[in-house]
N, C-alpha and C positions, 0 to 999 in steps of 0.2 A: 223637430228634426232639422239639422243643418241643411242649408240650401245646397251645399256642395258635398252631399253624401247620398249614396244610392240606397235603395231599399234592399232587403235580403234577397228578394226575387231578382231585382236588377243585377245585383252583385253576382248571383249564381249564373245568370244568363251571360253576363259579360265574361266571367271566368271561363265558361264553357267555350265561348267564341274564341277567346285568346288562346286557350289550350289547343283547340283544333287548328288554329292558324299556326301556332308554334310547331305542332307535330307535322303539319303539311309542308313547312318551310325550314327544315332542319339545316339547310345550307346557310341560313342567316345566322345561326347561333350554335355551331358545332360545340360540343363539350359543355353545354349548359343543360341544367336539369329543371324541368317544369315544376316539380314539387318545391324546390327552393324559391323559384320566382313567385309561385302562388302564395307561399308563406309571407314573403315580403309584401305582396299586394294586399293580402288580407289584413296585414298590420298597418296599412296606410290607406284608409277609406277615401281621403281627399285625392290620392293618386288614382284610385279606381274611378273616381268621379271624372277626373281629367281624361283618363283613357276612354271612358264612356263618351265624353265629348268628342274625342278623336274618332271614335267608332260611329257616332251619330252623324258625323259629317263625311262619312265614307273614307276616312283616312287609313283604315285597316292597320291599326297599330300593331307592331310586332317587336319582339326583343331583337336587337342587333348586336349587342355586346354587353360585357360585364366589366365594370371598373373595379379591380381588386383593391386599389388604394382607398376608394371611398365606400366599397361594398355596396355598389349600386348597379342595378340592371338598367340599361338604356333602351328605351323604346323609340322608334321612328315611325312616322306615317309611311306605310309600305304599299299603298294603293298604286296600281299601275299608272294612273294619271293623277294629276294634282287633285287633292280632296275637294269636296263640294263646299268650299269656303272661298269663293272666287269673287271677281269684280270688286276688289278692295284695293284702295291705294295703299302706300307703304305705311305711313304713320299719321298720327293726329295732325301734326304740323302741315303735312301735305294735304290732308283732307280739309283742314280749315282754310288753306290757301285757295282751294278751288272756288271759283266764283259761280259756276253753273254746273249742273249735272253731277252733283256730289254723289259718290257711291254710298252705300249703306253704312260702311265703317272702314276701318283700316286694319292691316294685318297685325301690327304691333299690339293694338288694343284688343283685338279678337283673340290673339294668342294668350295675352295676359288674362282675359276673361275665362279662357279654357284651362288656365294653369299650366301652359306649355311654353316652350321657347321655339323660335324659328331655328331651322337648321343653319349652320354656318356653311361656307363654301367647302371646307374640309369634310364636314359631316355629309353634305350632299354628295360629294365624290365617293365617300365611304359607302353610302346607300347604293350608288350606281355600280359599285363592285359586287353587290349582292344580286343584281338583276338589271333589267332595262326598264327605267321609269321615265315618265314625262316624254313619251314619244310623240304625243299630239298636243300636250299642254305644256305650261311652264310654271315654275314655282319661285315666288319671292324668297330670298334668303337673307340672313342677317347682314346688313350693310355696314361696312366700316364707317366710322364717324367722319373721316376726311372726305369720303364720297358724299355722305348724307349732308354734310355742311354746305356742299356746293349745289344741293338740290337734287342729287341723283339717288338712285337705289339700284340694287342688282338682283338679278334673277337668273335661274338656270333651267336648262332642259337638255334632252338628249336627242340629237339628230345625226344622221350619217354615222351611227355607231360611235359618236363622240359626245362628251359632256361639254356644253358651251356655257360660258358665263357672259351675260349681257348687262347692259345698263338701260335705264329709262328714267324719265323724270319721276320723282317719288309720288307725284300726284296722279300719275297715269293708272289706269285699271282696265282690265280686259276680262271678258267672259271665260277665256281659256287660261287665265293665270290665277292661281291660288297660292297657298303656302303649305309647306310641310313642317310638321312640328316634331319636337323631341321632348321626352319626359324621362327623368331619372327617378328610379324607385329603389 
């Protein structure tokens, strides 16, 4: 069995969780039909594995849109606070540069291991239009190359009913900062 494939039982349990979340949060995906989404998921076992990784780290993945051009459903981590993949610096280069107190890993490698991508600033703002997220935590987002080349990385949160974009050294990490992922199916 492939390392990145769920058992039939795991698949059934995950599909049930995703369907329940889909039905409870129709404001996130008006005009979308669960049966169509489930068919796409069942045809893509590696995507189900990635969604399970998101679920296991309490990301609460949910469908947020459908891309007609590519015929893909887009899932975001929709947990109220940043998922339980925290205390990670931004990327391997930043992790490697730390001389002391290295975190377990970094968000870029962790996302790649999970088969997902970090949200961009635009996607993070799209998520925040669907609800109020990261009121107590913050989430690393995909950092533009020009900022990363200078040693920085960016993250977002929501405070005072406003979405803020901040910067930090890419080698920094905090217990209240994780990352939100995105998956196309």
